[in-house]
gemmi code that builds the backbone of each chain (N, CA, C; Angstrom):
import gemmi

chains = {
    "A": [
        ("MET", (14.341, -41.702, 27.056), (14.035, -40.403, 27.653), (15.196, -39.915, 28.520)),
        ("THR", (16.403, -40.182, 28.086), (17.537, -39.753, 28.907), (17.941, -38.322, 28.613)),
        ("ARG", (17.816, -37.919, 27.324), (18.254, -36.558, 27.040), (17.068, -35.607, 27.102)),
        ("LYS", (17.345, -34.391, 27.528), (16.296, -33.387, 27.662), (16.224, -32.596, 26.361)),
        ("ALA", (15.104, -32.754, 25.654), (14.956, -32.073, 24.368), (14.520, -30.628, 24.589)),
        ("SER", (14.861, -29.792, 23.627), (14.410, -28.411, 23.661), (12.902, -28.379, 23.448)),
        ("SER", (12.179, -27.675, 24.347), (10.721, -27.710, 24.263), (10.195, -26.963, 23.038)),
        ("THR", (10.961, -25.950, 22.570), (10.488, -25.235, 21.388), (10.752, -26.036, 20.110)),
        ("ALA", (11.508, -27.128, 20.233), (11.848, -27.914, 19.045), (11.095, -29.231, 19.008)),
        ("SER", (9.988, -29.345, 19.769), (9.258, -30.609, 19.782), (7.997, -30.489, 18.941)),
        ("GLY", (7.479, -31.642, 18.501), (6.218, -31.673, 17.760), (6.220, -30.759, 16.554)),
        ("ILE", (5.149, -29.982, 16.426), (4.997, -29.128, 15.251), (6.047, -28.016, 15.248)),
        ("GLY", (6.699, -27.782, 16.383), (7.798, -26.824, 16.449), (8.905, -27.175, 15.473)),
        ("ARG", (9.040, -28.477, 15.203), (10.054, -28.922, 14.229), (9.750, -28.375, 12.846)),
        ("VAL", (8.470, -28.343, 12.513), (8.075, -27.834, 11.196), (8.407, -26.351, 11.110)),
        ("LEU", (8.115, -25.644, 12.199), (8.419, -24.216, 12.262), (9.915, -23.994, 12.023)),
        ("ILE", (10.743, -24.820, 12.651), (12.196, -24.697, 12.495), (12.599, -24.941, 11.041)),
        ("ALA", (11.975, -25.946, 10.422), (12.311, -26.248, 9.021), (11.971, -25.059, 8.122)),
        ("VAL", (10.799, -24.449, 8.364), (10.405, -23.301, 7.538), (11.359, -22.135, 7.796)),
        ("TYR", (11.716, -21.927, 9.063), (12.678, -20.862, 9.375), (14.023, -21.114, 8.692)),
        ("ALA", (14.450, -22.362, 8.667), (15.736, -22.686, 8.039), (15.697, -22.364, 6.547)),
        ("VAL", (14.579, -22.705, 5.891), (14.454, -22.409, 4.456), (14.458, -20.901, 4.230)),
        ("MET", (13.712, -20.160, 5.077), (13.680, -18.702, 4.943), (15.055, -18.096, 5.207)),
        ("ALA", (15.761, -18.632, 6.189), (17.103, -18.128, 6.501), (18.012, -18.300, 5.287)),
        ("LEU", (17.953, -19.490, 4.691), (18.774, -19.764, 3.501), (18.382, -18.829, 2.355)),
        ("GLY", (17.078, -18.748, 2.074), (16.597, -17.958, 0.943), (16.893, -16.476, 1.109)),
        ("ALA", (16.522, -15.913, 2.269), (16.671, -14.469, 2.473), (18.148, -14.065, 2.530)),
        ("THR", (18.971, -14.870, 3.181), (20.387, -14.526, 3.303), (21.086, -14.600, 1.949)),
        ("ALA", (20.851, -15.691, 1.218), (21.513, -15.863, -0.081), (21.101, -14.746, -1.033)),
        ("ARG", (19.802, -14.436, -1.047), (19.318, -13.420, -1.973), (19.869, -12.037, -1.632)),
        ("SER", (19.890, -11.698, -0.320), (20.365, -10.367, 0.050), (21.862, -10.237, -0.207)),
        ("LEU", (22.617, -11.329, -0.033), (24.049, -11.274, -0.348), (24.236, -10.976, -1.834)),
        ("PHE", (23.412, -11.621, -2.660), (23.473, -11.356, -4.103), (23.152, -9.891, -4.390)),
        ("GLN", (22.086, -9.379, -3.754), (21.671, -7.991, -4.015), (22.720, -6.998, -3.542)),
        ("ILE", (23.289, -7.253, -2.351), (24.299, -6.346, -1.822), (25.548, -6.382, -2.717)),
        ("ALA", (25.848, -7.565, -3.254), (27.046, -7.696, -4.084), (26.876, -7.068, -5.467)),
        ("THR", (25.650, -7.096, -6.019), (25.506, -6.694, -7.420), (24.774, -5.373, -7.642)),
        ("LYS", (23.822, -5.022, -6.764), (23.062, -3.795, -7.047), (22.776, -3.007, -5.777)),
        ("PHE", (23.778, -2.962, -4.925), (23.638, -2.284, -3.637), (23.225, -0.825, -3.802)),
        ("ASP", (23.789, -0.141, -4.812), (23.549, 1.297, -5.000), (22.086, 1.644, -5.288)),
        ("GLU", (21.353, 0.673, -5.848), (19.966, 0.965, -6.236), (19.085, 1.257, -5.034)),
        ("ALA", (19.267, 0.521, -3.967), (18.438, 0.708, -2.768), (19.198, 0.218, -1.542)),
        ("PRO", (20.225, 0.978, -1.110), (21.107, 0.505, -0.041), (20.354, 0.125, 1.237)),
        ("LEU", (19.419, 0.996, 1.646), (18.711, 0.744, 2.903), (17.915, -0.558, 2.842)),
        ("ALA", (17.180, -0.722, 1.728), (16.331, -1.905, 1.602), (17.162, -3.187, 1.585)),
        ("TYR", (18.289, -3.165, 0.867), (19.090, -4.383, 0.766), (19.832, -4.692, 2.060)),
        ("LEU", (20.238, -3.633, 2.775), (20.849, -3.869, 4.084), (19.825, -4.477, 5.044)),
        ("LEU", (18.603, -3.940, 5.021), (17.544, -4.487, 5.867), (17.240, -5.930, 5.489)),
        ("SER", (17.288, -6.210, 4.174), (17.067, -7.563, 3.689), (18.131, -8.515, 4.253)),
        ("GLY", (19.378, -8.032, 4.255), (20.461, -8.826, 4.832), (20.253, -9.048, 6.316)),
        ("LEU", (19.828, -7.981, 6.996), (19.546, -8.075, 8.437), (18.427, -9.088, 8.679)),
        ("ALA", (17.395, -9.034, 7.817), (16.279, -9.984, 7.940), (16.791, -11.417, 7.831)),
        ("GLY", (17.691, -11.646, 6.874), (18.270, -12.977, 6.715), (18.987, -13.429, 7.977)),
        ("LEU", (19.769, -12.517, 8.558), (20.499, -12.858, 9.786), (19.538, -13.167, 10.931)),
        ("VAL", (18.445, -12.367, 11.018), (17.477, -12.599, 12.093), (16.796, -13.961, 11.917)),
        ("TYR", (16.549, -14.360, 10.666), (15.989, -15.694, 10.432), (16.949, -16.772, 10.920)),
        ("ILE", (18.246, -16.545, 10.694), (19.236, -17.522, 11.173), (19.209, -17.595, 12.698)),
        ("VAL", (19.184, -16.408, 13.344), (19.144, -16.358, 14.815), (17.897, -17.071, 15.325)),
        ("ALA", (16.742, -16.793, 14.702), (15.489, -17.414, 15.145), (15.553, -18.932, 14.991)),
        ("THR", (16.123, -19.395, 13.869), (16.237, -20.839, 13.637), (17.052, -21.490, 14.752)),
        ("VAL", (18.212, -20.901, 15.037), (19.096, -21.459, 16.069), (18.414, -21.408, 17.437)),
        ("ALA", (17.775, -20.259, 17.742), (17.161, -20.084, 19.060), (16.029, -21.085, 19.293)),
        ("LEU", (15.285, -21.416, 18.216), (14.194, -22.383, 18.371), (14.735, -23.795, 18.573)),
        ("ILE", (15.901, -24.078, 17.978), (16.485, -25.421, 18.115), (17.042, -25.618, 19.520)),
        ("ARG", (17.721, -24.579, 20.056), (18.361, -24.714, 21.353), (17.327, -24.646, 22.479)),
        ("SER", (17.671, -25.233, 23.624), (16.758, -25.221, 24.762), (17.223, -24.205, 25.796)),
        ("GLY", (16.374, -23.962, 26.764), (16.736, -23.076, 27.873), (16.066, -21.722, 27.797)),
        ("ARG", (16.004, -21.061, 28.954), (15.321, -19.766, 29.064), (15.952, -18.700, 28.182)),
        ("GLY", (17.298, -18.664, 28.187), (17.997, -17.646, 27.403), (17.635, -17.722, 25.937)),
        ("TRP", (17.698, -18.928, 25.391), (17.384, -19.106, 23.962), (15.924, -18.821, 23.685)),
        ("PHE", (15.063, -19.145, 24.664), (13.634, -18.847, 24.490), (13.453, -17.344, 24.308)),
        ("ARG", (14.171, -16.567, 25.162), (14.076, -15.106, 25.078), (14.618, -14.600, 23.734)),
        ("VAL", (15.738, -15.182, 23.304), (16.311, -14.791, 22.001), (15.295, -15.054, 20.886)),
        ("ALA", (14.624, -16.204, 20.973), (13.624, -16.548, 19.945), (12.504, -15.516, 19.934)),
        ("VAL", (12.021, -15.128, 21.126), (10.939, -14.142, 21.203), (11.382, -12.827, 20.574)),
        ("ILE", (12.591, -12.372, 20.944), (13.082, -11.086, 20.420), (13.223, -11.148, 18.903)),
        ("ALA", (13.825, -12.224, 18.398), (14.039, -12.349, 16.948), (12.703, -12.357, 16.207)),
        ("ILE", (11.728, -13.070, 16.745), (10.447, -13.209, 16.040), (9.648, -11.906, 16.104)),
        ("VAL", (9.698, -11.211, 17.260), (9.017, -9.908, 17.353), (9.668, -8.928, 16.386)),
        ("PHE", (11.007, -8.966, 16.299), (11.732, -8.099, 15.373), (11.249, -8.314, 13.938)),
        ("GLU", (11.058, -9.605, 13.588), (10.570, -9.931, 12.249), (9.188, -9.376, 11.992)),
        ("LEU", (8.312, -9.519, 12.991), (6.934, -9.053, 12.829), (6.927, -7.539, 12.615)),
        ("VAL", (7.702, -6.822, 13.465), (7.804, -5.367, 13.317), (8.406, -5.045, 11.947)),
        ("GLY", (9.430, -5.772, 11.554), (10.107, -5.532, 10.278), (9.183, -5.711, 9.090)),
        ("VAL", (8.446, -6.808, 9.067), (7.607, -7.084, 7.894), (6.470, -6.066, 7.800)),
        ("ILE", (5.946, -5.638, 8.942), (4.855, -4.655, 8.915), (5.389, -3.274, 8.537)),
        ("THR", (6.534, -2.883, 9.115), (7.117, -1.566, 8.815), (7.548, -1.479, 7.349)),
        ("VAL", (8.380, -2.431, 6.933), (8.891, -2.397, 5.555), (7.753, -2.631, 4.569)),
        ("GLY", (6.821, -3.495, 4.931), (5.666, -3.741, 4.069), (4.889, -2.462, 3.810)),
        ("THR", (4.672, -1.686, 4.871), (3.948, -0.416, 4.736), (4.777, 0.585, 3.941)),
        ("LEU", (6.055, 0.720, 4.308), (6.924, 1.678, 3.612), (7.046, 1.357, 2.123)),
        ("SER", (7.057, 0.059, 1.786), (7.219, -0.320, 0.377), (5.987, 0.080, -0.437)),
        ("GLN", (4.853, 0.226, 0.223), (3.656, 0.709, -0.473), (3.745, 2.213, -0.695)),
        ("VAL", (4.382, 2.901, 0.273), (4.435, 4.361, 0.238), (5.591, 4.849, -0.625)),
        ("ASP", (6.774, 4.261, -0.444), (7.978, 4.741, -1.119), (8.651, 3.591, -1.862)),
        ("SER", (8.326, 3.444, -3.145), (8.824, 2.283, -3.889), (10.261, 2.483, -4.371)),
        ("VAL", (10.818, 3.683, -4.206), (12.219, 3.894, -4.577), (13.132, 3.434, -3.448)),
        ("LEU", (12.785, 3.877, -2.242), (13.574, 3.480, -1.071), (13.446, 1.975, -0.829)),
        ("PHE", (12.246, 1.447, -1.035), (12.009, 0.019, -0.834), (11.432, -0.612, -2.099)),
        ("PRO", (12.302, -1.087, -3.011), (11.813, -1.727, -4.232), (11.146, -3.071, -3.914)),
        ("ALA", (10.549, -3.661, -4.933), (9.681, -4.829, -4.701), (10.429, -6.118, -4.394)),
        ("ASP", (11.751, -6.101, -4.519), (12.425, -7.397, -4.449), (13.191, -7.656, -3.153)),
        ("THR", (12.664, -7.201, -2.025), (13.269, -7.607, -0.763), (12.301, -8.516, -0.018)),
        ("VAL", (12.821, -9.189, 0.974), (12.048, -10.239, 1.636), (10.793, -9.682, 2.323)),
        ("TRP", (10.871, -8.435, 2.804), (9.731, -7.890, 3.553), (8.862, -6.954, 2.728)),
        ("SER", (9.249, -6.641, 1.481), (8.472, -5.712, 0.660), (7.064, -6.235, 0.423)),
        ("ALA", (6.094, -5.305, 0.415), (4.685, -5.668, 0.204), (4.260, -6.804, 1.137)),
        ("PHE", (4.706, -6.733, 2.387), (4.374, -7.725, 3.425), (4.793, -9.131, 3.038)),
        ("GLY", (5.888, -9.239, 2.285), (6.410, -10.556, 1.943), (5.665, -11.255, 0.818)),
        ("ALA", (5.007, -10.460, -0.046), (4.220, -11.051, -1.137), (5.095, -11.907, -2.054)),
        ("GLY", (6.366, -11.501, -2.248), (7.272, -12.260, -3.106), (7.623, -13.618, -2.534)),
        ("TYR", (7.334, -13.815, -1.255), (7.595, -15.105, -0.603), (6.268, -15.712, -0.142)),
        ("LEU", (5.212, -15.488, -0.939), (3.888, -16.043, -0.649), (3.379, -15.660, 0.745)),
        ("PHE", (3.760, -14.476, 1.211), (3.353, -13.953, 2.526), (3.851, -14.803, 3.698)),
        ("VAL", (4.777, -15.712, 3.402), (5.358, -16.504, 4.495), (6.023, -15.592, 5.541)),
        ("PRO", (6.745, -14.513, 5.121), (7.377, -13.649, 6.120), (6.377, -12.964, 7.055)),
        ("LEU", (5.134, -12.807, 6.601), (4.115, -12.206, 7.461), (3.492, -13.259, 8.378)),
        ("ALA", (3.242, -14.437, 7.838), (2.584, -15.498, 8.601), (3.529, -16.111, 9.637)),
        ("LEU", (4.793, -16.232, 9.269), (5.746, -16.967, 10.108), (5.915, -16.391, 11.525)),
        ("PRO", (6.126, -15.054, 11.667), (6.278, -14.539, 13.026), (5.019, -14.691, 13.861)),
        ("VAL", (3.843, -14.602, 13.226), (2.594, -14.770, 13.977), (2.508, -16.200, 14.497)),
        ("LEU", (2.744, -17.173, 13.597), (2.717, -18.582, 13.997), (3.801, -18.853, 15.037)),
        ("GLY", (4.956, -18.222, 14.853), (6.072, -18.416, 15.780), (5.719, -17.962, 17.181)),
        ("LEU", (5.092, -16.784, 17.281), (4.743, -16.261, 18.608), (3.650, -17.105, 19.256)),
        ("ILE", (2.680, -17.571, 18.441), (1.637, -18.451, 18.997), (2.286, -19.707, 19.564)),
        ("TRP", (3.232, -20.252, 18.818), (3.924, -21.469, 19.241), (4.688, -21.235, 20.552)),
        ("LEU", (5.441, -20.130, 20.629), (6.218, -19.842, 21.841), (5.288, -19.649, 23.043)),
        ("TYR", (4.146, -19.001, 22.800), (3.178, -18.787, 23.873), (2.656, -20.117, 24.392)),
        ("ARG", (2.348, -21.015, 23.456), (1.826, -22.334, 23.864), (2.874, -23.136, 24.624)),
        ("VAL", (4.136, -23.045, 24.171), (5.211, -23.779, 24.855), (5.356, -23.266, 26.282)),
        ("ARG", (5.344, -21.939, 26.425), (5.515, -21.344, 27.750), (4.378, -21.760, 28.680)),
        ("ARG", (3.153, -21.738, 28.151), (2.005, -22.101, 28.977), (2.091, -23.563, 29.397)),
        ("ALA", (2.459, -24.436, 28.482), (2.582, -25.863, 28.789), (3.657, -26.095, 29.844)),
        ("GLU", (4.756, -25.309, 29.760), (5.834, -25.476, 30.744), (5.423, -24.944, 32.104)),
        ("GLY", (4.598, -23.908, 32.115), (4.114, -23.336, 33.364), (3.284, -24.328, 34.161)),
        ("ARG", (2.588, -25.210, 33.439), (1.728, -26.198, 34.116), (2.534, -27.301, 34.771)),
        ("ARG", (3.722, -27.572, 34.237), (4.510, -28.688, 34.743), (4.987, -28.489, 36.160)),
    ],
    "B": [
        ("MET", (17.045, -22.946, -19.547), (15.881, -23.686, -19.043), (14.943, -24.053, -20.186)),
        ("VAL", (14.332, -25.190, -20.077), (13.354, -25.629, -21.065), (11.992, -25.558, -20.384)),
        ("GLU", (11.070, -24.828, -21.034), (9.850, -24.475, -20.324), (9.015, -25.681, -19.883)),
        ("TRP", (8.848, -26.665, -20.762), (7.986, -27.797, -20.362), (8.577, -28.552, -19.177)),
        ("PHE", (9.913, -28.638, -19.135), (10.520, -29.353, -18.010), (10.336, -28.587, -16.701)),
        ("VAL", (10.370, -27.249, -16.817), (10.113, -26.426, -15.633), (8.739, -26.763, -15.054)),
        ("TRP", (7.743, -26.886, -15.947), (6.391, -27.182, -15.461), (6.300, -28.575, -14.878)),
        ("VAL", (7.000, -29.547, -15.498), (7.036, -30.897, -14.924), (7.584, -30.831, -13.506)),
        ("GLN", (8.661, -30.060, -13.353), (9.294, -29.925, -12.034), (8.349, -29.298, -11.019)),
        ("ILE", (7.704, -28.195, -11.415), (6.841, -27.470, -10.486), (5.645, -28.333, -10.077)),
        ("VAL", (5.009, -28.987, -11.079), (3.834, -29.809, -10.767), (4.233, -30.978, -9.862)),
        ("THR", (5.364, -31.625, -10.178), (5.828, -32.738, -9.341), (6.052, -32.276, -7.904)),
        ("ALA", (6.703, -31.113, -7.767), (7.017, -30.620, -6.424), (5.747, -30.260, -5.659)),
        ("ILE", (4.759, -29.687, -6.357), (3.511, -29.315, -5.679), (2.748, -30.568, -5.246)),
        ("VAL", (2.656, -31.556, -6.160), (1.934, -32.788, -5.823), (2.633, -33.505, -4.658)),
        ("ALA", (3.963, -33.640, -4.761), (4.724, -34.304, -3.690), (4.570, -33.529, -2.389)),
        ("GLY", (4.607, -32.192, -2.478), (4.532, -31.353, -1.289), (3.183, -31.425, -0.614)),
        ("LEU", (2.104, -31.242, -1.393), (0.764, -31.283, -0.806), (0.465, -32.676, -0.251)),
        ("GLY", (0.879, -33.713, -1.004), (0.664, -35.084, -0.546), (1.308, -35.331, 0.802)),
        ("ALA", (2.569, -34.901, 0.948), (3.287, -35.108, 2.204), (2.647, -34.294, 3.333)),
        ("LEU", (2.211, -33.065, 3.037), (1.555, -32.258, 4.070), (0.298, -32.963, 4.571)),
        ("ILE", (-0.515, -33.474, 3.617), (-1.800, -34.090, 3.992), (-1.565, -35.348, 4.833)),
        ("VAL", (-0.724, -36.264, 4.319), (-0.535, -37.511, 5.086), (0.254, -37.237, 6.363)),
        ("GLY", (1.111, -36.196, 6.332), (1.879, -35.840, 7.531), (0.969, -35.379, 8.657)),
        ("PHE", (0.067, -34.452, 8.344), (-0.869, -33.978, 9.372), (-1.815, -35.093, 9.806)),
        ("ALA", (-2.038, -36.079, 8.910), (-2.882, -37.208, 9.276), (-2.140, -38.192, 10.189)),
        ("GLY", (-0.842, -37.997, 10.373), (-0.115, -38.815, 11.337), (0.788, -39.873, 10.747)),
        ("VAL", (0.998, -39.842, 9.425), (1.834, -40.857, 8.784), (3.315, -40.502, 8.937)),
        ("LYS", (4.119, -41.494, 9.339), (5.568, -41.277, 9.421), (6.160, -41.254, 8.016)),
        ("PRO", (7.378, -40.703, 7.870), (7.997, -40.712, 6.534), (8.094, -42.146, 6.015)),
        ("ASN", (7.606, -42.373, 4.776), (7.637, -43.725, 4.221), (8.259, -43.682, 2.819)),
        ("ASP", (8.255, -44.835, 2.163), (8.882, -44.901, 0.837), (8.252, -43.920, -0.149)),
        ("TYR", (6.948, -43.691, -0.013), (6.265, -42.813, -0.965), (6.663, -41.356, -0.774)),
        ("THR", (6.583, -40.884, 0.475), (6.887, -39.462, 0.701), (8.385, -39.194, 0.533)),
        ("LEU", (9.223, -40.108, 1.033), (10.671, -39.931, 0.858), (11.043, -40.067, -0.617)),
        ("GLY", (10.417, -41.044, -1.293), (10.705, -41.268, -2.704), (10.297, -40.068, -3.549)),
        ("ALA", (9.137, -39.482, -3.249), (8.661, -38.322, -4.004), (9.622, -37.150, -3.814)),
        ("THR", (10.126, -36.989, -2.590), (11.074, -35.906, -2.331), (12.376, -36.147, -3.102)),
        ("LEU", (12.797, -37.396, -3.162), (14.008, -37.722, -3.923), (13.791, -37.499, -5.424)),
        ("LEU", (12.556, -37.747, -5.893), (12.244, -37.486, -7.296), (12.373, -35.986, -7.592)),
        ("VAL", (11.873, -35.164, -6.653), (11.997, -33.710, -6.792), (13.481, -33.332, -6.879)),
        ("GLU", (14.311, -33.984, -6.051), (15.751, -33.726, -6.068), (16.376, -34.173, -7.395)),
        ("LEU", (15.943, -35.339, -7.867), (16.472, -35.850, -9.147), (16.204, -34.853, -10.274)),
        ("PHE", (14.979, -34.307, -10.300), (14.631, -33.315, -11.326), (15.506, -32.061, -11.199)),
        ("LEU", (15.820, -31.687, -9.957), (16.692, -30.517, -9.762), (18.075, -30.779, -10.335)),
        ("ILE", (18.565, -32.014, -10.166), (19.894, -32.333, -10.688), (19.866, -32.357, -12.217)),
        ("ILE", (18.742, -32.858, -12.788), (18.585, -32.804, -14.249), (18.576, -31.333, -14.694)),
        ("GLN", (17.862, -30.504, -13.931), (17.821, -29.069, -14.242), (19.222, -28.452, -14.179)),
        ("LEU", (20.006, -28.902, -13.198), (21.386, -28.427, -13.065), (22.188, -28.733, -14.336)),
        ("VAL", (22.076, -29.977, -14.806), (22.800, -30.374, -16.023), (22.301, -29.564, -17.207)),
        ("MET", (20.957, -29.394, -17.286), (20.380, -28.621, -18.394), (20.845, -27.169, -18.349)),
        ("ALA", (20.945, -26.626, -17.152), (21.344, -25.220, -17.019), (22.804, -25.009, -17.413)),
        ("ILE", (23.599, -26.071, -17.297), (24.993, -25.974, -17.744), (25.052, -26.055, -19.276)),
        ("ILE", (24.233, -26.966, -19.838), (24.304, -27.210, -21.283), (23.578, -26.126, -22.085)),
        ("ALA", (22.402, -25.669, -21.587), (21.539, -24.765, -22.356), (22.261, -23.522, -22.910)),
        ("PRO", (23.044, -22.804, -22.083), (23.703, -21.604, -22.625), (24.642, -21.921, -23.792)),
        ("LEU", (25.225, -23.127, -23.783), (26.127, -23.516, -24.876), (25.355, -23.672, -26.182)),
        ("LEU", (24.040, -23.935, -26.071), (23.206, -24.109, -27.251), (22.440, -22.826, -27.576)),
        ("GLY", (22.802, -21.736, -26.903), (22.177, -20.460, -27.218), (20.958, -20.127, -26.374)),
        ("ASN", (20.589, -21.015, -25.456), (19.449, -20.785, -24.568), (19.976, -20.152, -23.277)),
        ("VAL", (20.062, -18.809, -23.257), (20.663, -18.143, -22.100), (19.599, -17.476, -21.227)),
        ("ALA", (19.948, -17.262, -19.958), (19.031, -16.589, -19.034), (18.881, -15.122, -19.434)),
        ("THR", (17.627, -14.626, -19.393), (17.409, -13.208, -19.695), (17.755, -12.345, -18.492)),
        ("GLY", (17.665, -12.933, -17.302), (18.008, -12.202, -16.081), (19.425, -12.525, -15.646)),
        ("SER", (19.691, -12.282, -14.363), (21.023, -12.506, -13.828), (21.319, -13.996, -13.687)),
        ("ALA", (22.375, -14.454, -14.380), (22.757, -15.861, -14.273), (23.197, -16.188, -12.853)),
        ("LEU", (23.861, -15.221, -12.198), (24.328, -15.454, -10.826), (23.155, -15.716, -9.893)),
        ("GLU", (22.122, -14.863, -10.031), (20.952, -15.041, -9.169), (20.305, -16.398, -9.427)),
        ("PHE", (20.214, -16.779, -10.704), (19.666, -18.083, -11.071), (20.427, -19.208, -10.375)),
        ("TRP", (21.751, -19.111, -10.408), (22.564, -20.190, -9.829), (22.480, -20.232, -8.315)),
        ("ILE", (22.326, -19.059, -7.694), (22.154, -19.053, -6.235), (20.888, -19.818, -5.869)),
        ("TYR", (19.808, -19.541, -6.634), (18.552, -20.270, -6.390), (18.720, -21.763, -6.601)),
        ("LEU", (19.360, -22.123, -7.718), (19.467, -23.541, -8.076), (20.288, -24.306, -7.028)),
        ("VAL", (21.416, -23.730, -6.633), (22.270, -24.418, -5.658), (21.563, -24.512, -4.305)),
        ("SER", (20.900, -23.402, -3.883), (20.145, -23.442, -2.622), (19.072, -24.518, -2.686)),
        ("ALA", (18.355, -24.574, -3.812), (17.262, -25.534, -3.958), (17.771, -26.966, -3.855)),
        ("ILE", (18.910, -27.235, -4.467), (19.446, -28.597, -4.467), (19.784, -29.086, -3.060)),
        ("LEU", (20.098, -28.140, -2.160), (20.454, -28.527, -0.794), (19.238, -28.936, 0.047)),
        ("ILE", (18.054, -28.424, -0.323), (16.898, -28.573, 0.568), (16.328, -30.002, 0.663)),
        ("PRO", (15.999, -30.671, -0.489), (15.400, -32.009, -0.356), (16.275, -33.023, 0.391)),
        ("PRO", (17.594, -33.090, 0.130), (18.400, -34.055, 0.888), (18.361, -33.783, 2.387)),
        ("ALA", (18.347, -32.486, 2.771), (18.274, -32.145, 4.192), (16.963, -32.653, 4.787)),
        ("ALA", (15.852, -32.474, 4.058), (14.547, -32.919, 4.552), (14.492, -34.444, 4.635)),
        ("VAL", (15.091, -35.134, 3.631), (15.091, -36.602, 3.632), (15.927, -37.132, 4.804)),
        ("MET", (17.090, -36.501, 5.032), (17.922, -36.891, 6.187), (17.120, -36.768, 7.475)),
        ("TRP", (16.446, -35.640, 7.604), (15.611, -35.387, 8.783), (14.560, -36.500, 8.916)),
        ("GLY", (13.932, -36.848, 7.795), (12.890, -37.872, 7.817), (13.420, -39.249, 8.182)),
        ("LEU", (14.686, -39.512, 7.850), (15.266, -40.820, 8.181), (15.697, -40.871, 9.642)),
        ("ILE", (16.150, -39.724, 10.177), (16.648, -39.697, 11.549), (15.492, -39.666, 12.540)),
        ("GLU", (14.533, -38.775, 12.259), (13.446, -38.626, 13.209), (12.150, -39.117, 12.592)),
        ("ARG", (11.712, -40.268, 13.059), (10.586, -40.894, 12.382), (9.271, -40.578, 13.076)),
        ("ASN", (8.736, -39.399, 12.801), (7.385, -39.103, 13.258), (6.658, -38.261, 12.208)),
        ("ARG", (5.393, -37.939, 12.477), (4.554, -37.275, 11.476), (5.120, -35.926, 11.046)),
        ("TRP", (5.796, -35.236, 11.966), (6.259, -33.889, 11.638), (7.362, -33.922, 10.588)),
        ("SER", (8.112, -35.016, 10.567), (9.131, -35.144, 9.530), (8.482, -35.262, 8.151)),
        ("THR", (7.296, -35.890, 8.104), (6.571, -35.974, 6.829), (6.103, -34.589, 6.407)),
        ("VAL", (5.605, -33.812, 7.383), (5.179, -32.435, 7.083), (6.373, -31.637, 6.556)),
        ("ILE", (7.553, -31.872, 7.151), (8.761, -31.153, 6.709), (9.129, -31.533, 5.274)),
        ("LEU", (8.937, -32.812, 4.911), (9.154, -33.198, 3.514), (8.249, -32.375, 2.604)),
        ("GLY", (6.998, -32.187, 3.045), (6.049, -31.397, 2.262), (6.484, -29.954, 2.131)),
        ("VAL", (6.928, -29.372, 3.257), (7.399, -27.983, 3.233), (8.581, -27.854, 2.276)),
        ("ALA", (9.493, -28.817, 2.315), (10.672, -28.783, 1.445), (10.254, -28.819, -0.024)),
        ("CYS", (9.342, -29.729, -0.371), (8.917, -29.851, -1.776), (8.214, -28.591, -2.243)),
        ("LEU", (7.356, -28.009, -1.404), (6.654, -26.786, -1.812), (7.638, -25.627, -1.966)),
        ("SER", (8.665, -25.580, -1.098), (9.695, -24.547, -1.249), (10.370, -24.677, -2.609)),
        ("ILE", (10.624, -25.922, -3.020), (11.274, -26.152, -4.318), (10.376, -25.661, -5.447)),
        ("ALA", (9.057, -25.909, -5.325), (8.130, -25.446, -6.362), (8.240, -23.931, -6.528)),
        ("VAL", (8.259, -23.210, -5.400), (8.351, -21.745, -5.448), (9.702, -21.320, -6.033)),
        ("MET", (10.764, -21.985, -5.600), (12.100, -21.593, -6.058), (12.284, -21.865, -7.550)),
        ("VAL", (11.747, -22.987, -8.034), (11.864, -23.285, -9.464), (11.060, -22.259, -10.265)),
        ("TYR", (9.908, -21.862, -9.724), (9.115, -20.833, -10.406), (9.896, -19.525, -10.495)),
        ("ARG", (10.539, -19.144, -9.392), (11.368, -17.926, -9.388), (12.520, -18.062, -10.397)),
        ("MET", (13.123, -19.267, -10.436), (14.219, -19.497, -11.375), (13.739, -19.318, -12.806)),
        ("SER", (12.514, -19.796, -13.098), (11.995, -19.684, -14.460), (11.726, -18.218, -14.802)),
        ("GLN", (11.301, -17.427, -13.806), (11.093, -15.990, -14.047), (12.417, -15.316, -14.377)),
        ("ILE", (13.467, -15.668, -13.624), (14.777, -15.074, -13.881), (15.244, -15.448, -15.284)),
        ("TRP", (14.996, -16.705, -15.650), (15.486, -17.182, -16.947), (14.710, -16.598, -18.117)),
        ("PHE", (13.357, -16.571, -17.986), (12.520, -16.235, -19.154), (12.054, -14.783, -19.200)),
        ("VAL", (11.663, -14.215, -18.062), (10.940, -12.940, -18.152), (11.589, -11.812, -17.378)),
        ("GLN", (12.845, -11.999, -16.957), (13.480, -10.930, -16.204), (13.758, -9.735, -17.110)),
        ("LEU", (13.311, -8.574, -16.718), (13.570, -7.367, -17.513), (14.643, -6.518, -16.869)),
        ("ALA", (14.708, -6.568, -15.559), (15.683, -5.725, -14.850), (17.072, -6.313, -14.959)),
    ],
}
model = gemmi.Model(1)
for chain_id, residues in chains.items():
    chain = gemmi.Chain(chain_id)
    for i, (resn, *xyz) in enumerate(residues, 1):
        res = gemmi.Residue()
        res.name, res.seqid = resn, gemmi.SeqId(i, " ")
        for name, pos in zip(("N", "CA", "C"), xyz):
            atom = gemmi.Atom()
            atom.name, atom.element = name, gemmi.Element(name[0])
            atom.pos, atom.b_iso = gemmi.Position(*pos), 0.0
            res.add_atom(atom)
        chain.add_residue(res)
    model.add_chain(chain)
structure = gemmi.Structure()
structure.add_model(model)
structure.setup_entities()
């Protein structure tokens, strides 16, 4: 017990980090492919997809690192994702040209088994529990 | 891609994934079974890699974007070893759950790869 572990990276938080890492890899790689090969078809959607990938990377790193600053970064990144998946999910139902079906947040993340919708909710619950547990100490 | 092998891969990954999730949440640390199953999933991915190199030479080509297929395949190959490393370094129940998450991710990715190969229209 000599080293101080990051509280957001303990217990089931590790699983959350693993899922975020997979999403970061998947969303970033896919959006790079889309931006490289068919950017003209839906520039806004693919740019947002790339941004989503970057935010997943930020969230992954922020959950691994410890400290108040990183905790805040994690909250911001995860809230951004929740807003993103709900906004783009809704827009993709309304305007299928601007937002085609093959981005990470389209149709509320249906192409990724709704993981993009579930993940920010679980993430925020986890951060809330960590904060409450730390408040008691 | 060869369709029956795709299904072998997907079923193996789902069984390995669900198994690891169940025993992981039950509190089991990574053991020979869960680590071995994850390595089996990786072995199948490497076989798929070899098949994907050979298949186009025999006239079995992807109907969708070959580049997209390869991005998926290479990404997928990186995941199980990372999860196994994690399971060897940190020996607790959550590492077993992570093995499960990794295997289930592979099942989804292989399914996507098969869609790109067989039924891509765009």
